[in-house]
C-alpha positions in Angstrom: -23.3 90.1 121.6 -24.7 86.8 120.3 -27.3 86.2 117.7 -30.9 86.4 119.0 -31.9 83.2 120.7 -35.4 82.8 119.3 -36.1 82.5 115.6 -32.6 83.3 114.3 -32.3 85.8 111.5 -32.4 83.9 108.2 -29.4 85.0 106.0 -31.0 83.3 103.0 -34.1 85.4 103.5 -32.1 88.5 103.8 -30.2 87.8 100.6 -33.5 87.2 98.8 -34.5 90.8 99.8 -37.2 89.7 102.4 -38.3 93.0 103.9 -39.9 91.5 106.9 -36.6 89.6 107.7 -34.6 92.8 107.3 -37.0 94.6 109.6 -36.3 91.8 112.2 -32.6 92.4 111.7 -32.9 96.1 112.4 -35.1 95.4 115.4 -32.7 92.9 116.8 -29.5 94.9 116.5 -30.4 98.6 116.3 -30.2 99.2 120.1 -26.8 97.6 120.4 -25.4 99.5 117.4 -26.8 102.8 118.5 -25.4 102.4 122.0 -22.0 101.5 120.7 -22.0 104.5 118.3 -23.2 106.8 121.1 -20.4 105.7 123.4 -17.8 106.1 120.6 -19.0 109.5 119.4 -20.8 111.1 122.5 -23.3 112.7 120.1 -26.9 111.4 119.7 -27.3 112.7 116.1 -24.0 111.2 115.0 -25.0 107.9 116.6 -28.3 108.0 114.7 -26.4 108.7 111.5 -24.1 105.7 112.1 -27.1 103.5 112.8 -28.8 104.5 109.6 -25.7 104.1 107.5 -24.9 100.8 109.0 -28.2 99.3 107.9 -28.1 101.0 104.5 -24.7 99.6 103.8 -25.6 96.2 105.3 -28.7 96.0 103.0 -26.5 96.8 99.9 -23.8 94.3 101.0 -26.0 91.4 102.0 -25.9 89.6 98.6 -22.1 89.3 99.0 -22.2 88.3 102.7 -20.4 84.9 102.9 -20.9 84.1 106.5 -17.3 83.9 107.5 -18.1 85.8 110.6 -21.4 86.0 112.5 -24.1 88.4 111.4 -23.6 90.5 114.6 -19.8 90.7 114.1 -20.3 91.8 110.5 -22.8 94.5 111.5 -20.5 95.7 114.3 -17.6 96.0 111.8 -19.8 98.2 109.5 -20.9 100.3 112.5 -17.4 100.7 113.9 -16.0 101.8 110.5 -18.8 104.3 110.1 -18.2 105.7 113.6 -14.4 105.9 113.1 -15.0 107.8 109.8 -16.9 110.4 111.8 -14.1 110.5 114.4 -11.5 111.0 111.7 -13.5 113.9 110.2 -13.4 115.6 113.6 -9.8 114.6 114.4 -7.9 113.6 111.2 -4.9 112.4 113.3 -6.9 109.6 115.0 -6.0 106.1 113.8 -7.1 102.7 114.9 -4.2 101.0 113.2 -0.8 101.5 114.9 2.6 99.9 114.3 2.5 96.3 115.4 5.2 96.8 118.0 3.0 99.3 119.8 0.6 96.5 120.8 3.4 94.2 121.8 5.3 96.5 124.1 5.1 96.1 127.8 3.4 98.9 129.7 5.5 102.1 129.5 6.5 101.7 133.1 4.4 104.6 134.5 3.4 103.7 138.0 -0.4 103.5 138.4 -1.7 105.1 141.5 -4.2 102.5 142.8 -6.4 103.0 145.8 -8.5 100.6 147.8 -12.1 101.6 147.3 -13.4 99.2 149.9 -13.7 102.0 152.5 -16.4 103.8 150.5 -20.0 102.8 151.0 -21.8 101.1 148.0 -24.1 104.0 147.6 -21.1 106.2 147.0 -19.7 103.8 144.4 -23.0 103.6 142.6 -24.0 107.3 142.8 -24.9 109.4 139.8 -21.8 111.4 140.2 -19.6 108.3 140.2 -21.4 106.9 137.1 -20.8 110.2 135.3 -17.1 110.1 136.3 -16.9 106.5 135.0 -18.5 107.5 131.7 -16.1 110.4 131.4 -13.1 108.1 132.0 -14.3 105.8 129.2 -14.8 108.9 127.0 -11.3 110.0 127.6 -9.6 106.8 126.6 -7.6 106.9 123.4 -9.9 105.9 120.5 -8.2 102.5 119.7 -8.4 101.5 123.4 -12.0 102.8 123.9 -13.4 100.8 120.9 -11.9 97.6 122.2 -13.2 98.2 125.7 -16.7 99.0 124.4 -16.8 95.9 122.2 -15.5 93.5 124.8 -16.6 94.8 128.2 -19.7 96.8 127.3 -21.2 94.9 124.4 -19.8 91.5 125.5 -18.1 90.4 122.3 -15.6 87.6 122.6 -11.9 88.4 122.0 -12.2 86.5 118.7 -15.2 88.5 117.5 -13.7 91.8 118.7 -10.6 91.0 116.7 -12.7 90.1 113.6 -14.7 93.3 114.0 -11.7 95.6 114.1 -9.5 93.6 111.7 -6.7 93.2 114.2 -5.1 90.2 115.9 -6.5 88.7 119.1 -3.2 89.5 120.8 -3.7 93.2 119.9 -7.2 93.1 121.3 -6.0 91.6 124.6 -3.2 94.1 124.9 -5.5 97.1 124.1 -8.1 95.8 126.5 -5.6 95.5 129.3 -4.3 99.0 128.7 -7.9 100.4 128.6 -8.7 98.7 131.9 -5.5 99.9 133.5 -6.1 103.5 132.4 -9.7 103.4 133.6 -8.6 101.9 137.0 -6.0 104.7 137.3 -8.5 107.4 136.5 -11.1 106.0 138.8 -8.5 105.5 141.6 -7.6 109.2 141.5 -11.3 110.1 141.7 -12.1 107.8 144.6 -8.9 108.8 146.4 -10.3 112.4 146.4 -13.7 111.1 147.5 -12.1 109.2 150.4 -10.2 112.4 151.5 -13.5 114.2 151.6 -15.0 111.5 153.9 
């Protein structure tokens, strides 16, 4: 996600405590942050809590914001951390940080079952049921893969910004993104294979 194109948010005004500018900040980014939190947590109330906490913490931290990253990347980092704290409360074993070698390993060698979806009509590929299955496949991704997929492929962050948001290397982002896409492709191939058998 890039900064708003028209009338960019003034960091100087934010640091001065300009309430109108802060309201513009909330207006510009709340939809993106809520959507990301909802995809990570699958709970509207938790997503609302993340949204609220993100802007509360941003307001408190603005005087110390040095501009080393973009404003959007900085906000995403706060939001992701808030969402992950909620995930860890539910599942204490979940961790976004894994040993470095885990991200450098080649794929584990499991053969992916890929199917050609071209025989299905477009209406089938875009049906409500298909969309629900896609959403479920994303939901089922391991948390560290899901958050990279959401930042890069759903929210449109660059590899560099996603790495800065998560505090990991660009190489780790690329590896996790590849694994996420392969797992999604495998899950969706299994689904569409069954749909083709039904046809």
